[in-house]
C-alpha positions as CSV (number, residue, x, y, z in Angstrom):
1,X,161.9,-91.5,-199.0
2,X,159.3,-94.3,-197.4
3,X,155.4,-93.6,-197.7
4,X,155.0,-93.1,-194.0
5,X,157.8,-90.2,-193.7
6,X,154.8,-87.6,-193.1
7,X,152.0,-89.4,-190.7
8,X,148.7,-89.0,-191.5
9,X,147.7,-87.2,-188.3
10,X,150.2,-84.2,-189.3
11,X,147.7,-83.7,-192.0
12,X,145.0,-82.6,-189.4
13,X,147.7,-80.5,-187.3
14,X,147.0,-77.2,-189.4
15,X,143.1,-77.4,-188.0
16,X,144.3,-76.3,-184.8
17,X,145.6,-72.8,-185.6
18,X,142.6,-72.2,-188.4
19,X,140.1,-73.1,-185.2
20,X,141.6,-70.9,-182.9
21,X,141.8,-68.0,-185.7
22,X,138.0,-68.9,-186.2
23,X,137.4,-68.6,-182.3
24,X,139.2,-65.5,-182.0
25,X,137.5,-63.6,-185.0
26,X,134.0,-64.5,-184.1
27,X,134.4,-64.3,-180.6
28,X,135.2,-60.7,-181.0
29,X,138.6,-60.9,-179.8
30,X,140.1,-59.8,-183.2
31,X,141.2,-56.0,-181.9
32,X,142.3,-57.1,-178.2
33,X,144.3,-59.7,-179.7
34,X,146.4,-57.7,-182.2
35,X,146.4,-54.5,-179.6
36,X,148.1,-57.0,-177.3
37,X,150.6,-58.5,-179.3
38,X,151.0,-55.1,-181.3
39,X,151.7,-53.2,-177.8
40,X,154.0,-55.8,-176.5
41,X,156.4,-55.9,-179.0
42,X,157.4,-53.0,-178.7
43,X,159.6,-54.0,-175.7
44,X,162.2,-55.0,-178.8
45,X,163.5,-52.9,-181.3
46,X,162.2,-52.4,-184.9
47,X,165.3,-53.6,-186.4
48,X,164.2,-57.2,-185.0
49,X,161.1,-57.5,-186.1
50,X,161.4,-56.2,-189.7
51,X,164.7,-59.1,-190.0
52,X,162.2,-61.3,-188.9
53,X,159.6,-60.4,-191.7
54,X,162.4,-60.8,-193.9
55,X,162.4,-64.7,-193.0
56,X,159.2,-64.7,-194.4
57,X,159.7,-62.9,-198.2
58,X,159.7,-65.0,-200.8
59,X,163.0,-63.6,-202.2
60,X,164.4,-63.9,-198.8
61,X,164.1,-67.0,-197.2
62,X,164.9,-68.0,-200.5
63,X,168.4,-66.6,-200.4
64,X,168.9,-68.0,-197.0
65,X,168.4,-71.5,-197.5
66,X,170.3,-71.8,-200.9
67,X,173.3,-73.5,-199.4
68,X,171.3,-76.4,-199.2
69,X,171.5,-76.4,-202.8
70,X,175.1,-78.0,-202.1
71,X,174.1,-79.4,-198.7
72,X,170.8,-81.2,-199.0
73,X,169.4,-81.1,-202.7
74,X,166.5,-82.6,-202.1
75,X,165.5,-80.7,-198.5
76,X,166.2,-77.2,-200.9
77,X,163.7,-79.1,-203.9
78,X,161.1,-79.5,-201.3
79,X,161.5,-75.9,-200.0
80,X,161.5,-74.8,-203.3
81,X,158.2,-76.9,-204.3
82,X,156.6,-75.6,-200.7
83,X,157.4,-71.8,-201.7
84,X,156.1,-71.9,-205.1
85,X,152.7,-73.7,-204.0
86,X,152.1,-70.9,-201.2
87,X,153.0,-68.1,-203.6
88,X,150.1,-69.5,-205.7
89,X,148.1,-70.3,-202.9
90,X,148.1,-67.1,-201.0
91,X,146.7,-64.4,-203.3
92,X,143.6,-66.6,-204.1
93,X,142.6,-66.8,-200.3
94,X,143.7,-63.5,-199.6
95,X,141.0,-62.1,-202.7
96,X,138.5,-64.9,-201.2
97,X,138.2,-63.8,-197.4
98,X,138.9,-60.6,-198.7
99,X,139.2,-58.9,-195.2
100,X,140.5,-55.7,-194.5
101,X,143.8,-55.4,-192.4
102,X,144.4,-53.6,-188.9
103,X,144.9,-50.2,-190.5
104,X,142.0,-50.4,-192.4
105,X,140.0,-50.7,-189.6
106,X,141.3,-49.4,-186.2
107,X,142.1,-45.3,-185.9
108,X,145.5,-44.1,-187.4
109,X,147.7,-43.9,-184.2
110,X,146.0,-46.2,-182.0
111,X,148.4,-49.0,-182.7
112,X,152.1,-48.9,-183.5
113,X,153.3,-49.4,-187.5
114,X,156.3,-50.0,-189.3
115,X,156.0,-48.1,-193.1
116,X,153.2,-47.7,-195.4
117,X,149.5,-48.9,-194.0
118,X,148.2,-51.5,-195.6
119,X,144.8,-51.7,-195.9
120,X,143.3,-55.0,-197.6
121,X,143.9,-58.4,-198.4
122,X,144.4,-59.3,-194.3
123,X,143.8,-63.1,-194.3
124,X,146.1,-65.1,-194.3
125,X,149.1,-63.6,-193.7
126,X,151.5,-64.1,-196.7
127,X,154.9,-63.8,-194.8
128,X,153.7,-66.5,-192.0
129,X,151.9,-68.7,-194.8
130,X,155.5,-68.6,-196.6
131,X,157.7,-68.9,-193.2
132,X,155.5,-72.3,-192.2
133,X,155.5,-73.8,-195.6
134,X,159.8,-73.8,-196.0
135,X,159.6,-74.8,-192.0
136,X,157.6,-77.7,-192.8
137,X,158.8,-78.7,-195.8
138,X,162.4,-79.1,-194.4
139,X,161.2,-80.6,-191.4
140,X,159.2,-83.1,-193.4
141,X,162.0,-83.6,-196.6
142,X,164.8,-84.8,-193.8
143,X,165.7,-87.9,-192.3
144,X,162.7,-89.1,-189.4
145,X,166.0,-89.5,-187.1
146,X,166.7,-85.9,-187.7
147,X,163.7,-84.0,-187.5
148,X,163.6,-83.2,-183.5
149,X,166.5,-80.3,-184.0
150,X,164.1,-79.4,-187.0
151,X,161.5,-78.2,-184.8
152,X,163.4,-75.0,-184.1
153,X,162.0,-73.9,-187.7
154,X,158.6,-73.7,-186.5
155,X,159.5,-71.3,-183.9
156,X,161.4,-69.2,-186.2
157,X,158.5,-69.3,-188.3
158,X,156.1,-68.5,-185.4
159,X,158.3,-65.5,-184.8
160,X,157.9,-64.5,-188.5
161,X,154.3,-64.3,-187.8
162,X,154.5,-62.6,-185.1
163,X,156.6,-59.9,-186.6
164,X,153.6,-58.9,-188.8
165,X,151.7,-58.3,-185.7
166,X,154.5,-56.4,-184.4
167,X,154.8,-54.0,-187.3
168,X,151.3,-53.3,-187.5
169,X,150.4,-55.4,-190.7
170,X,148.2,-58.4,-189.4
171,X,145.8,-59.4,-187.3
172,X,146.5,-62.4,-184.9
173,X,143.9,-64.0,-186.7
174,X,146.2,-63.4,-190.4
175,X,148.6,-65.1,-188.5
176,X,147.1,-68.1,-187.5
177,X,145.5,-68.7,-190.9
178,X,148.8,-68.2,-192.7
179,X,150.3,-71.2,-190.0
180,X,147.6,-73.2,-190.8
181,X,148.0,-73.4,-194.8
182,X,151.8,-72.7,-194.6
183,X,152.2,-76.4,-193.2
184,X,149.9,-77.8,-195.8
185,X,151.8,-76.3,-198.5
186,X,154.7,-77.3,-196.6
187,X,153.5,-80.9,-196.7
188,X,152.8,-80.8,-200.3
189,X,156.3,-79.5,-201.2
190,X,158.1,-82.5,-198.8
191,X,155.7,-84.9,-200.8
192,X,156.7,-83.6,-204.5
193,X,160.5,-83.8,-203.3
194,X,159.9,-87.5,-202.6
195,X,159.4,-87.9,-205.9
196,X,162.8,-86.6,-207.7
197,X,164.4,-89.6,-208.0
198,X,168.0,-89.9,-206.7
199,X,169.7,-89.3,-209.6
200,X,168.5,-85.9,-210.7
201,X,170.0,-84.9,-207.4
202,X,173.1,-85.1,-208.4
203,X,175.5,-81.0,-208.7
204,X,175.7,-82.2,-211.9
205,X,172.1,-82.5,-212.6
206,X,170.2,-80.8,-215.0
207,X,167.7,-80.3,-212.1
208,X,170.0,-78.8,-209.9
209,X,171.2,-76.5,-212.4
210,X,168.1,-75.2,-213.1
211,X,167.5,-74.4,-209.3
212,X,170.7,-72.8,-209.6
213,X,169.6,-70.3,-212.3
214,X,167.2,-69.3,-209.6
215,X,170.0,-67.8,-207.7
216,X,170.7,-65.8,-210.0
217,X,167.3,-64.4,-210.3
218,X,167.7,-64.3,-206.6
219,X,170.6,-61.7,-206.6
220,X,168.9,-59.7,-209.1
221,X,166.1,-59.3,-206.7
222,X,167.6,-58.7,-204.2
223,X,170.0,-56.1,-205.6
224,X,167.0,-53.9,-207.3
225,X,163.8,-54.1,-204.3
226,X,163.6,-52.7,-201.3
227,X,162.2,-55.9,-199.5
228,X,159.2,-55.0,-197.0
229,X,161.2,-52.6,-195.3
230,X,164.8,-50.2,-195.6
231,X,165.8,-51.9,-192.4
232,X,166.4,-55.2,-194.3
233,X,168.9,-54.0,-196.5
234,X,172.0,-55.5,-194.8
235,X,170.3,-58.3,-194.8
236,X,169.8,-58.1,-198.1
237,X,173.3,-57.6,-199.1
238,X,174.2,-60.8,-197.0
239,X,171.8,-62.6,-198.8
240,X,173.7,-61.5,-202.0
241,X,176.9,-62.5,-200.4
242,X,175.4,-66.0,-199.3
243,X,174.2,-66.8,-203.3
244,X,177.3,-65.8,-204.9
245,X,179.7,-68.0,-202.3
246,X,177.0,-70.5,-203.5
247,X,177.0,-70.3,-207.2
248,X,180.6,-69.9,-207.0
249,X,180.5,-73.4,-205.0
250,X,177.9,-75.1,-207.6
251,X,179.9,-73.7,-211.0
252,X,183.1,-75.2,-209.9
253,X,181.3,-78.4,-208.9
254,X,180.5,-78.8,-212.8
255,X,184.1,-79.3,-213.3
256,X,184.4,-82.2,-211.1
257,X,185.3,-85.4,-212.8
258,X,182.5,-87.4,-210.7
259,X,178.7,-86.2,-209.8
260,X,178.3,-85.8,-206.3
261,X,175.0,-87.3,-205.5
262,X,173.2,-86.6,-202.4
263,X,172.7,-88.7,-199.4
């Protein structure tokens, strides 16, 4: 993996959504931008927005990306690193800015809300941060010649962010902040994945076995928690199936005579 896999200019891209969030907040467009998106989103069903929110849940996106353990272990490692970094980054940022959410400011009934009201720790949106972190990590961990189709990941991440306003959980500024910080987390995750020697990416190597144990933890999480909303339970069950199938194939690979190495 070349040292120029992440162009220098890419590190400046996250400044754009952060600057826009700054402009909206101090330009006093916080409420109007949120209400516009919140009402516009009513054109689509709640299930869609709940499922998109699921893609920003750490355990949810881990499960959906889990087959990469077999197909693209370096990319999966980058996503895991990015997810861990985003999980460590989000709480301190939320506590530092300590901003109220829409339900803590706007009159109840003046906007649409799905689920229990959330009042505090608005900025940045943790789900958006996670979604952009994973999208960025996957994008920069793949070969530079294959990155164009991967841009779709950023469209999905943006929809995850939009879902947070659609269900009344976050301001647009929170979403933009999550996108900016998330991209930085994703680039750091990709950088960490570059440092993994090829020999450790064997399906019979200790590193991937550690990641596989995470799959067991994810199954437990999906079976014992409601992830964001009841509407997401079908996705949780589907995620368990994905995790189980991947783990079965991974265990089977442990008995192969020669280890399979990643490309």
